[in-house]
N, C-alpha and C positions, 0 to 999 in steps of 0.2 A: 330242665337238658341231663338227659348220664349221658354220659362217655365212659365206653365199652370199644375192648380190643375182639374185635372177630375172626375169625379163627379162618387158613385161605383155603384151597386146596379141595379136599373130596368130605370137609366140615360145613364148607363153607354154604352149601345153599341148604345142608339140616339147620342151619346155625339160625336161617334167614328165614325158615321155614315154623320153623319153632318162634317168633317174634313173632310171625303174621301171626300163628294162632293164641298166641297168647294177644292180642290186638292190640300194641307193639312197629308203632310205623321206625324201619331204618331207613337216614337218608345218608345218600350217598351224594357229595358235589363228585367224589375221585374215585377209582380201584379203591384208593388206599386208604380213601377219607369215610367212613363209617357216624350218623347221628340218631342214635334213634330216643 
């Protein structure tokens, strides 16, 4: 498991799309907790 801090706001969507394009699943248990 890799723990990262992902940006909120205007960069959030682009960051999640980047991980998706790299075939990396991001798991969020809440709006402030992300796991990839």
